[in-house]
Every structure is written in C-alpha cells, then in structure tokens.
Biopython code that builds the backbone (N, CA, C, O; Angstrom):
import numpy as np
from Bio.PDB.StructureBuilder import StructureBuilder

atoms = [
    (1, "UNK", "N", (-32.643, 10.351, 4.520)),
    (1, "UNK", "CA", (-32.302, 9.318, 5.559)),
    (1, "UNK", "C", (-32.216, 9.864, 6.721)),
    (1, "UNK", "O", (-31.842, 11.023, 6.544)),
    (2, "UNK", "N", (-32.382, 9.620, 7.965)),
    (2, "UNK", "CA", (-31.803, 10.105, 9.197)),
    (2, "UNK", "C", (-30.694, 9.504, 9.611)),
    (2, "UNK", "O", (-30.550, 8.301, 9.395)),
    (3, "UNK", "N", (-29.906, 10.104, 10.151)),
    (3, "UNK", "CA", (-28.552, 9.573, 10.918)),
    (3, "UNK", "C", (-28.694, 9.232, 12.011)),
    (3, "UNK", "O", (-29.448, 9.915, 12.705)),
    (4, "UNK", "N", (-28.135, 8.223, 12.522)),
    (4, "UNK", "CA", (-28.074, 7.587, 13.764)),
    (4, "UNK", "C", (-26.955, 7.780, 14.685)),
    (4, "UNK", "O", (-25.883, 8.048, 14.142)),
    (5, "UNK", "N", (-26.968, 7.709, 15.870)),
    (5, "UNK", "CA", (-25.797, 7.805, 16.846)),
    (5, "UNK", "C", (-25.254, 6.322, 17.076)),
    (5, "UNK", "O", (-25.899, 5.284, 16.927)),
    (6, "UNK", "N", (-24.054, 6.441, 17.433)),
    (6, "UNK", "CA", (-23.381, 5.050, 17.991)),
    (6, "UNK", "C", (-23.364, 5.265, 19.525)),
    (6, "UNK", "O", (-23.469, 6.348, 20.102)),
    (7, "UNK", "N", (-23.226, 4.157, 20.029)),
    (7, "UNK", "CA", (-22.927, 4.161, 21.446)),
    (7, "UNK", "C", (-21.595, 4.911, 22.024)),
    (7, "UNK", "O", (-20.533, 4.800, 21.411)),
    (8, "UNK", "N", (-21.670, 5.537, 23.003)),
    (8, "UNK", "CA", (-20.584, 6.147, 23.580)),
    (8, "UNK", "C", (-19.500, 5.164, 23.783)),
    (8, "UNK", "O", (-19.868, 3.991, 23.840)),
    (9, "UNK", "N", (-18.095, 5.434, 23.916)),
    (9, "UNK", "CA", (-17.115, 4.646, 23.923)),
    (9, "UNK", "C", (-16.410, 5.053, 25.093)),
    (9, "UNK", "O", (-16.108, 6.242, 25.189)),
    (10, "UNK", "N", (-16.059, 4.147, 26.123)),
    (10, "UNK", "CA", (-15.456, 4.591, 27.464)),
    (10, "UNK", "C", (-13.880, 4.305, 27.107)),
    (10, "UNK", "O", (-13.411, 3.220, 26.765)),
    (11, "UNK", "N", (-13.124, 5.642, 27.284)),
    (11, "UNK", "CA", (-11.600, 5.366, 27.316)),
    (11, "UNK", "C", (-10.977, 5.978, 28.393)),
    (11, "UNK", "O", (-11.682, 6.727, 29.068)),
    (12, "UNK", "N", (-9.718, 5.818, 28.734)),
    (12, "UNK", "CA", (-9.171, 6.295, 29.889)),
    (12, "UNK", "C", (-8.774, 7.825, 29.386)),
    (12, "UNK", "O", (-8.632, 8.115, 28.198)),
    (13, "UNK", "N", (-8.629, 8.689, 30.410)),
    (13, "UNK", "CA", (-8.384, 10.058, 30.207)),
    (13, "UNK", "C", (-7.015, 10.140, 29.242)),
    (13, "UNK", "O", (-6.941, 10.907, 28.282)),
    (14, "UNK", "N", (-6.014, 9.288, 29.622)),
    (14, "UNK", "CA", (-4.662, 9.518, 28.793)),
    (14, "UNK", "C", (-5.065, 9.039, 27.252)),
    (14, "UNK", "O", (-4.712, 9.713, 26.285)),
    (15, "UNK", "N", (-5.700, 8.030, 27.135)),
    (15, "UNK", "CA", (-6.088, 7.559, 25.813)),
    (15, "UNK", "C", (-7.027, 8.673, 24.972)),
    (15, "UNK", "O", (-6.827, 8.764, 23.760)),
    (16, "UNK", "N", (-7.834, 9.342, 25.470)),
    (16, "UNK", "CA", (-8.439, 10.349, 24.950)),
    (16, "UNK", "C", (-7.780, 11.549, 24.606)),
    (16, "UNK", "O", (-8.093, 12.152, 23.579)),
    (17, "UNK", "N", (-6.866, 11.967, 25.395)),
    (17, "UNK", "CA", (-5.767, 12.965, 25.246)),
    (17, "UNK", "C", (-5.009, 12.497, 23.986)),
    (17, "UNK", "O", (-4.799, 13.240, 23.028)),
    (18, "UNK", "N", (-4.604, 11.174, 24.060)),
    (18, "UNK", "CA", (-3.656, 10.716, 22.810)),
    (18, "UNK", "C", (-4.528, 11.059, 21.510)),
    (18, "UNK", "O", (-4.126, 11.693, 20.534)),
    (19, "UNK", "N", (-5.862, 10.484, 21.705)),
    (19, "UNK", "CA", (-6.590, 10.612, 20.373)),
    (19, "UNK", "C", (-6.612, 12.122, 20.127)),
    (19, "UNK", "O", (-6.238, 12.467, 19.006)),
    (20, "UNK", "N", (-6.981, 13.068, 20.971)),
    (20, "UNK", "CA", (-7.200, 14.669, 20.723)),
    (20, "UNK", "C", (-5.667, 15.068, 20.008)),
    (20, "UNK", "O", (-5.623, 15.739, 18.977)),
    (21, "UNK", "N", (-4.734, 14.688, 20.526)),
    (21, "UNK", "CA", (-3.307, 15.158, 19.895)),
    (21, "UNK", "C", (-3.435, 14.588, 18.301)),
    (21, "UNK", "O", (-3.070, 15.329, 17.388)),
    (22, "UNK", "N", (-3.875, 13.476, 18.063)),
    (22, "UNK", "CA", (-3.685, 12.968, 16.844)),
    (22, "UNK", "C", (-4.645, 13.581, 15.777)),
    (22, "UNK", "O", (-4.384, 13.373, 14.592)),
    (23, "UNK", "N", (-5.774, 14.347, 16.128)),
    (23, "UNK", "CA", (-6.543, 15.062, 15.270)),
    (23, "UNK", "C", (-5.812, 15.879, 14.488)),
    (23, "UNK", "O", (-4.825, 16.450, 14.951)),
    (24, "UNK", "N", (-6.219, 16.044, 13.151)),
    (24, "UNK", "CA", (-5.564, 16.918, 12.174)),
    (24, "UNK", "C", (-6.344, 18.255, 12.463)),
    (24, "UNK", "O", (-7.297, 18.320, 13.239)),
    (25, "UNK", "N", (-5.865, 19.240, 11.799)),
    (25, "UNK", "CA", (-6.232, 20.772, 12.034)),
    (25, "UNK", "C", (-7.805, 20.487, 11.448)),
    (25, "UNK", "O", (-8.034, 19.869, 10.408)),
    (26, "UNK", "N", (-8.676, 20.981, 12.204)),
    (26, "UNK", "CA", (-10.241, 21.305, 11.716)),
    (26, "UNK", "C", (-10.908, 19.846, 11.779)),
    (26, "UNK", "O", (-12.080, 19.753, 11.413)),
    (27, "UNK", "N", (-10.266, 18.770, 12.196)),
    (27, "UNK", "CA", (-10.888, 17.525, 12.315)),
    (27, "UNK", "C", (-11.507, 17.247, 13.651)),
    (27, "UNK", "O", (-10.807, 17.420, 14.649)),
    (28, "UNK", "N", (-12.773, 16.825, 13.781)),
    (28, "UNK", "CA", (-13.560, 16.606, 15.114)),
    (28, "UNK", "C", (-13.204, 15.157, 15.411)),
    (28, "UNK", "O", (-12.646, 14.388, 14.628)),
    (29, "UNK", "N", (-13.568, 14.913, 16.540)),
    (29, "UNK", "CA", (-13.428, 13.444, 17.191)),
    (29, "UNK", "C", (-14.435, 12.711, 16.613)),
    (29, "UNK", "O", (-14.187, 11.539, 16.331)),
    (30, "UNK", "N", (-15.749, 13.260, 16.333)),
    (30, "UNK", "CA", (-16.760, 12.228, 15.676)),
    (30, "UNK", "C", (-16.241, 12.080, 14.250)),
    (30, "UNK", "O", (-16.294, 10.960, 13.741)),
    (31, "UNK", "N", (-15.775, 13.039, 13.602)),
    (31, "UNK", "CA", (-15.490, 12.604, 12.256)),
    (31, "UNK", "C", (-14.033, 11.589, 12.076)),
    (31, "UNK", "O", (-13.899, 10.788, 11.150)),
    (32, "UNK", "N", (-13.135, 11.790, 13.028)),
    (32, "UNK", "CA", (-12.059, 10.899, 13.245)),
    (32, "UNK", "C", (-12.769, 9.432, 13.652)),
    (32, "UNK", "O", (-12.409, 8.418, 13.055)),
    (33, "UNK", "N", (-13.606, 9.382, 14.504)),
    (33, "UNK", "CA", (-14.235, 8.128, 14.783)),
    (33, "UNK", "C", (-14.899, 7.237, 13.706)),
    (33, "UNK", "O", (-14.750, 6.032, 13.503)),
    (34, "UNK", "N", (-15.693, 8.170, 13.050)),
    (34, "UNK", "CA", (-16.414, 7.613, 11.970)),
    (34, "UNK", "C", (-15.373, 7.193, 10.954)),
    (34, "UNK", "O", (-15.613, 6.054, 10.554)),
    (35, "UNK", "N", (-14.308, 7.725, 10.407)),
    (35, "UNK", "CA", (-13.353, 7.392, 9.574)),
    (35, "UNK", "C", (-12.747, 6.195, 9.898)),
    (35, "UNK", "O", (-12.557, 5.276, 9.101)),
    (36, "UNK", "N", (-12.418, 6.205, 11.162)),
    (36, "UNK", "CA", (-11.754, 5.139, 11.788)),
    (36, "UNK", "C", (-12.686, 3.725, 11.715)),
    (36, "UNK", "O", (-12.151, 2.667, 11.383)),
    (37, "UNK", "N", (-13.945, 3.788, 12.010)),
    (37, "UNK", "CA", (-14.874, 2.642, 11.951)),
    (37, "UNK", "C", (-14.954, 2.084, 10.516)),
    (37, "UNK", "O", (-14.974, 0.893, 10.208)),
    (38, "UNK", "N", (-15.002, 3.314, 9.566)),
    (38, "UNK", "CA", (-15.101, 2.923, 8.132)),
    (38, "UNK", "C", (-13.985, 2.204, 7.511)),
    (38, "UNK", "O", (-14.149, 1.388, 6.604)),
    (39, "UNK", "N", (-12.707, 2.555, 8.073)),
    (39, "UNK", "CA", (-11.420, 2.033, 7.723)),
    (39, "UNK", "C", (-11.575, 0.607, 8.276)),
    (39, "UNK", "O", (-11.576, -0.308, 7.453)),
    (40, "UNK", "N", (-11.709, 0.316, 9.608)),
    (40, "UNK", "CA", (-11.941, -0.761, 10.126)),
    (40, "UNK", "C", (-12.846, -1.913, 9.463)),
    (40, "UNK", "O", (-12.482, -3.088, 9.411)),
    (41, "UNK", "N", (-14.029, -1.452, 8.981)),
    (41, "UNK", "CA", (-15.056, -2.169, 8.233)),
    (41, "UNK", "C", (-14.453, -2.731, 6.949)),
    (41, "UNK", "O", (-14.556, -3.905, 6.595)),
    (42, "UNK", "N", (-13.750, -1.667, 6.226)),
    (42, "UNK", "CA", (-13.195, -1.918, 4.943)),
    (42, "UNK", "C", (-12.106, -3.087, 5.226)),
    (42, "UNK", "O", (-12.051, -4.070, 4.487)),
    (43, "UNK", "N", (-11.365, -2.947, 6.181)),
    (43, "UNK", "CA", (-10.075, -4.085, 6.528)),
    (43, "UNK", "C", (-10.750, -5.269, 6.722)),
    (43, "UNK", "O", (-10.363, -6.258, 6.100)),
    (44, "UNK", "N", (-11.788, -5.360, 7.551)),
    (44, "UNK", "CA", (-12.358, -6.633, 7.684)),
    (44, "UNK", "C", (-13.097, -7.354, 6.682)),
    (44, "UNK", "O", (-13.118, -8.584, 6.647)),
    (45, "UNK", "N", (-13.788, -6.512, 5.756)),
    (45, "UNK", "CA", (-14.277, -6.973, 4.492)),
    (45, "UNK", "C", (-13.159, -7.732, 3.577)),
    (45, "UNK", "O", (-13.282, -8.857, 3.093)),
    (46, "UNK", "N", (-11.991, -6.817, 3.445)),
    (46, "UNK", "CA", (-10.863, -7.459, 2.708)),
    (46, "UNK", "C", (-10.283, -8.615, 3.271)),
    (46, "UNK", "O", (-9.944, -9.549, 2.545)),
    (47, "UNK", "N", (-10.106, -8.646, 4.751)),
    (47, "UNK", "CA", (-9.799, -9.937, 5.429)),
    (47, "UNK", "C", (-10.689, -11.168, 5.013)),
    (47, "UNK", "O", (-10.274, -12.251, 4.600)),
    (48, "UNK", "N", (-11.918, -10.808, 5.192)),
    (48, "UNK", "CA", (-13.219, -12.114, 4.854)),
    (48, "UNK", "C", (-12.876, -12.363, 3.311)),
    (48, "UNK", "O", (-13.023, -13.504, 2.874)),
    (49, "UNK", "N", (-12.475, -11.453, 2.561)),
    (49, "UNK", "CA", (-12.475, -11.796, 0.966)),
    (49, "UNK", "C", (-11.274, -12.549, 0.898)),
    (49, "UNK", "O", (-11.367, -13.627, 0.310)),
    (50, "UNK", "N", (-10.086, -12.210, 1.398)),
    (50, "UNK", "CA", (-8.683, -12.862, 1.232)),
    (50, "UNK", "C", (-8.957, -14.249, 1.876)),
    (50, "UNK", "O", (-8.611, -15.243, 1.238)),
    (51, "UNK", "N", (-9.468, -14.377, 2.918)),
    (51, "UNK", "CA", (-9.888, -15.690, 3.645)),
    (51, "UNK", "C", (-10.730, -16.626, 2.727)),
    (51, "UNK", "O", (-10.416, -17.811, 2.616)),
    (52, "UNK", "N", (-11.698, -16.147, 2.129)),
    (52, "UNK", "CA", (-12.599, -16.846, 1.261)),
    (52, "UNK", "C", (-11.911, -17.269, -0.070)),
    (52, "UNK", "O", (-12.275, -18.289, -0.655)),
    (53, "UNK", "N", (-10.894, -16.461, -0.550)),
    (53, "UNK", "CA", (-10.284, -16.785, -1.914)),
    (53, "UNK", "C", (-9.466, -17.681, -1.545)),
    (53, "UNK", "O", (-9.313, -18.504, -2.447)),
    (54, "UNK", "N", (-8.633, -17.991, -0.279)),
    (54, "UNK", "CA", (-7.781, -18.775, -0.019)),
    (54, "UNK", "C", (-8.307, -20.192, 0.158)),
    (54, "UNK", "O", (-7.721, -21.171, -0.305)),
    (55, "UNK", "N", (-9.392, -20.254, 0.820)),
    (55, "UNK", "CA", (-10.248, -21.441, 1.172)),
    (55, "UNK", "C", (-10.563, -21.798, -0.186)),
    (55, "UNK", "O", (-10.158, -22.889, -0.589)),
    (56, "UNK", "N", (-11.166, -21.113, -0.892)),
    (56, "UNK", "CA", (-11.620, -21.832, -2.455)),
    (56, "UNK", "C", (-10.426, -22.055, -3.237)),
    (56, "UNK", "O", (-10.563, -22.861, -4.157)),
    (57, "UNK", "N", (-9.267, -21.522, -3.083)),
    (57, "UNK", "CA", (-8.017, -21.991, -3.819)),
    (57, "UNK", "C", (-7.746, -23.365, -3.195)),
    (57, "UNK", "O", (-7.723, -24.340, -3.945)),
    (58, "UNK", "N", (-7.534, -23.523, -1.847)),
    (58, "UNK", "CA", (-7.288, -24.735, -1.215)),
    (58, "UNK", "C", (-8.246, -25.765, -1.869)),
    (58, "UNK", "O", (-7.786, -26.781, -2.389)),
    (59, "UNK", "N", (-9.683, -25.485, -1.844)),
    (59, "UNK", "CA", (-10.659, -26.464, -2.171)),
    (59, "UNK", "C", (-10.280, -26.917, -3.665)),
    (59, "UNK", "O", (-10.241, -28.113, -3.956)),
    (60, "UNK", "N", (-10.017, -25.958, -4.548)),
    (60, "UNK", "CA", (-9.617, -26.223, -5.917)),
    (60, "UNK", "C", (-8.375, -27.113, -6.034)),
    (60, "UNK", "O", (-8.261, -27.935, -6.944)),
    (61, "UNK", "N", (-7.509, -26.938, -5.146)),
    (61, "UNK", "CA", (-6.349, -27.669, -5.318)),
    (61, "UNK", "C", (-6.424, -29.021, -4.848)),
    (61, "UNK", "O", (-5.691, -29.895, -5.309)),
    (62, "UNK", "N", (-7.312, -29.245, -3.912)),
    (62, "UNK", "CA", (-7.646, -30.606, -3.443)),
    (62, "UNK", "C", (-8.412, -31.274, -4.500)),
    (62, "UNK", "O", (-8.057, -32.420, -4.776)),
    (63, "UNK", "N", (-9.421, -30.753, -5.157)),
    (63, "UNK", "CA", (-10.339, -31.151, -6.521)),
    (63, "UNK", "C", (-9.527, -31.434, -7.467)),
    (63, "UNK", "O", (-9.640, -32.584, -7.893)),
    (64, "UNK", "N", (-8.633, -30.697, -8.016)),
    (64, "UNK", "CA", (-7.877, -30.867, -9.067)),
    (64, "UNK", "C", (-6.422, -31.699, -9.011)),
    (64, "UNK", "O", (-5.816, -32.203, -9.956)),
    (65, "UNK", "N", (-6.056, -31.675, -7.571)),
    (65, "UNK", "CA", (-5.023, -32.416, -7.247)),
    (65, "UNK", "C", (-3.460, -31.609, -7.776)),
    (65, "UNK", "O", (-2.355, -32.144, -7.865)),
    (66, "UNK", "N", (-3.812, -30.249, -8.054)),
    (66, "UNK", "CA", (-2.971, -29.367, -8.677)),
    (66, "UNK", "C", (-2.384, -28.594, -7.584)),
    (66, "UNK", "O", (-3.164, -27.906, -6.925)),
    (67, "UNK", "N", (-0.987, -28.587, -7.240)),
    (67, "UNK", "CA", (-0.462, -27.963, -6.232)),
    (67, "UNK", "C", (0.852, -27.381, -6.422)),
    (67, "UNK", "O", (1.698, -28.197, -6.788)),
    (68, "UNK", "N", (1.267, -26.133, -6.263)),
    (68, "UNK", "CA", (2.512, -25.357, -6.461)),
    (68, "UNK", "C", (3.395, -25.434, -5.520)),
    (68, "UNK", "O", (2.986, -25.595, -4.370)),
    (69, "UNK", "N", (4.708, -25.344, -5.758)),
    (69, "UNK", "CA", (5.784, -25.227, -4.690)),
    (69, "UNK", "C", (5.785, -23.683, -4.339)),
    (69, "UNK", "O", (5.608, -22.795, -5.173)),
    (70, "UNK", "N", (6.005, -23.492, -3.006)),
    (70, "UNK", "CA", (6.139, -22.186, -2.344)),
    (70, "UNK", "C", (7.085, -21.191, -3.058)),
    (70, "UNK", "O", (6.893, -20.002, -3.308)),
    (71, "UNK", "N", (8.216, -22.018, -3.340)),
    (71, "UNK", "CA", (9.423, -21.273, -3.997)),
    (71, "UNK", "C", (8.956, -20.757, -5.357)),
    (71, "UNK", "O", (9.368, -19.636, -5.656)),
    (72, "UNK", "N", (8.114, -21.426, -6.288)),
    (72, "UNK", "CA", (7.692, -20.972, -7.623)),
    (72, "UNK", "C", (6.551, -19.935, -7.273)),
    (72, "UNK", "O", (6.595, -18.847, -7.847)),
    (73, "UNK", "N", (5.645, -20.162, -6.476)),
    (73, "UNK", "CA", (4.748, -19.083, -6.260)),
    (73, "UNK", "C", (5.384, -17.666, -5.825)),
    (73, "UNK", "O", (4.902, -16.671, -6.367)),
    (74, "UNK", "N", (6.290, -17.514, -5.014)),
    (74, "UNK", "CA", (7.178, -16.603, -4.551)),
    (74, "UNK", "C", (7.936, -15.925, -5.707)),
    (74, "UNK", "O", (8.067, -14.706, -5.818)),
    (75, "UNK", "N", (8.405, -16.822, -6.525)),
    (75, "UNK", "CA", (9.197, -16.363, -7.798)),
    (75, "UNK", "C", (8.131, -15.702, -8.674)),
    (75, "UNK", "O", (8.562, -14.718, -9.277)),
    (76, "UNK", "N", (7.105, -15.939, -8.850)),
    (76, "UNK", "CA", (6.302, -15.387, -9.699)),
    (76, "UNK", "C", (5.891, -14.167, -9.279)),
    (76, "UNK", "O", (5.931, -13.171, -10.000)),
    (77, "UNK", "N", (5.371, -14.178, -7.802)),
    (77, "UNK", "CA", (5.146, -12.945, -7.184)),
    (77, "UNK", "C", (5.914, -11.703, -7.316)),
    (77, "UNK", "O", (5.589, -10.538, -7.543)),
    (78, "UNK", "N", (7.220, -12.400, -7.073)),
    (78, "UNK", "CA", (8.566, -11.278, -7.404)),
    (78, "UNK", "C", (8.534, -10.622, -8.691)),
    (78, "UNK", "O", (8.581, -9.408, -8.891)),
    (79, "UNK", "N", (8.435, -11.704, -9.681)),
    (79, "UNK", "CA", (8.505, -11.042, -11.187)),
    (79, "UNK", "C", (7.361, -10.019, -11.398)),
    (79, "UNK", "O", (7.494, -8.952, -11.998)),
    (80, "UNK", "N", (6.036, -10.550, -10.740)),
    (80, "UNK", "CA", (5.085, -9.451, -11.081)),
    (80, "UNK", "C", (5.348, -8.308, -10.322)),
    (80, "UNK", "O", (5.120, -7.263, -10.930)),
    (81, "UNK", "N", (5.755, -8.188, -9.188)),
    (81, "UNK", "CA", (6.262, -7.028, -8.298)),
    (81, "UNK", "C", (7.168, -6.116, -9.273)),
    (81, "UNK", "O", (6.812, -4.959, -9.496)),
    (82, "UNK", "N", (8.180, -6.571, -9.774)),
    (82, "UNK", "CA", (9.212, -6.147, -10.585)),
    (82, "UNK", "C", (8.828, -5.519, -11.960)),
    (82, "UNK", "O", (9.366, -4.590, -12.562)),
    (83, "UNK", "N", (7.722, -6.305, -12.296)),
    (83, "UNK", "CA", (7.209, -5.589, -13.522)),
    (83, "UNK", "C", (6.219, -4.513, -13.123)),
    (83, "UNK", "O", (6.146, -3.583, -13.927)),
    (84, "UNK", "N", (5.535, -4.449, -12.183)),
    (84, "UNK", "CA", (4.652, -3.336, -11.775)),
    (84, "UNK", "C", (5.768, -2.342, -11.313)),
    (84, "UNK", "O", (5.388, -1.199, -11.567)),
    (85, "UNK", "N", (6.821, -2.351, -10.816)),
    (85, "UNK", "CA", (7.473, -1.154, -10.500)),
    (85, "UNK", "C", (8.218, -0.825, -11.591)),
    (85, "UNK", "O", (8.889, 0.196, -11.443)),
    (86, "UNK", "N", (8.313, -1.416, -12.717)),
    (86, "UNK", "CA", (9.143, -0.932, -14.064)),
    (86, "UNK", "C", (7.973, -0.163, -14.684)),
    (86, "UNK", "O", (8.186, 0.873, -15.313)),
    (87, "UNK", "N", (6.748, -0.652, -14.517)),
    (87, "UNK", "CA", (5.582, 0.108, -15.355)),
    (87, "UNK", "C", (5.386, 1.734, -14.452)),
    (87, "UNK", "O", (5.034, 2.786, -14.987)),
    (88, "UNK", "N", (5.657, 1.580, -13.278)),
    (88, "UNK", "CA", (5.456, 2.889, -12.304)),
    (88, "UNK", "C", (6.035, 3.980, -12.756)),
    (88, "UNK", "O", (7.248, 3.886, -12.944)),
    (89, "UNK", "N", (5.434, 5.179, -13.030)),
    (89, "UNK", "CA", (6.330, 6.253, -13.412)),
    (89, "UNK", "C", (6.932, 6.742, -12.154)),
    (89, "UNK", "O", (6.494, 6.674, -11.005)),
    (90, "UNK", "N", (8.245, 7.350, -12.704)),
    (90, "UNK", "CA", (9.073, 7.949, -11.674)),
    (90, "UNK", "C", (8.588, 8.965, -11.169)),
    (90, "UNK", "O", (9.196, 9.564, -10.283)),
]
sb = StructureBuilder()
sb.init_structure("model")
sb.init_model(0)
sb.init_chain("A")
sb.init_seg("    ")
for serial, (resi, resn, name, xyz) in enumerate(atoms, 1):
    if name == "N":
        sb.init_residue(resn, " ", resi, " ")
    sb.init_atom(name, np.array(xyz, "f"), 0.0, 1.0, " ", f" {name:<3s}", serial, name[0])
structure = sb.get_structure()
C-alpha cells in the first residue's frame, strides 16, 4: 500500500519553535504530527461512542420510565472506583 501525504499546515514561527522544543530525542516532526493526528482521531471516536451511549441510555430511560437519582449513580461509581483501587497492585 502506498503512503500518502497530508496537506502542509501553516503555523507561526513561534508555535513551530514550541513544537520543535517538545520533540523527544530522535523524534521527527512528521512522526510527532502523525501520532498527534492518531490520538486526535482516537479521542474523537471515543467522544462519539460516549455520546451515542448516553443518547441510547436516555432513550432507554424514556422508553422504560426508569430513572436514577444522580446521587445514587455517583455513589455507585465511587464504590466501583474504590473496588478497582483495592484490586490494583501497589
């Protein structure tokens, strides 16, 4: 499979300097940009999935007329967090 290039991105000289200073040893600007784009895509997909799950949950609540108090949900999440922390090795 052939690789493709992305359009050039125009930035101020100051921002380019800031980017160059942030590179790790041996890291290229191209590899940094590719990694940043991949992370951005992953974040957007996660956001879309989160929103879709929330909308489906809201639809289910409307359909079943089953609602939960925020305090109960937060309490349950705190219990799950504490249990996960207890399982995590030191």
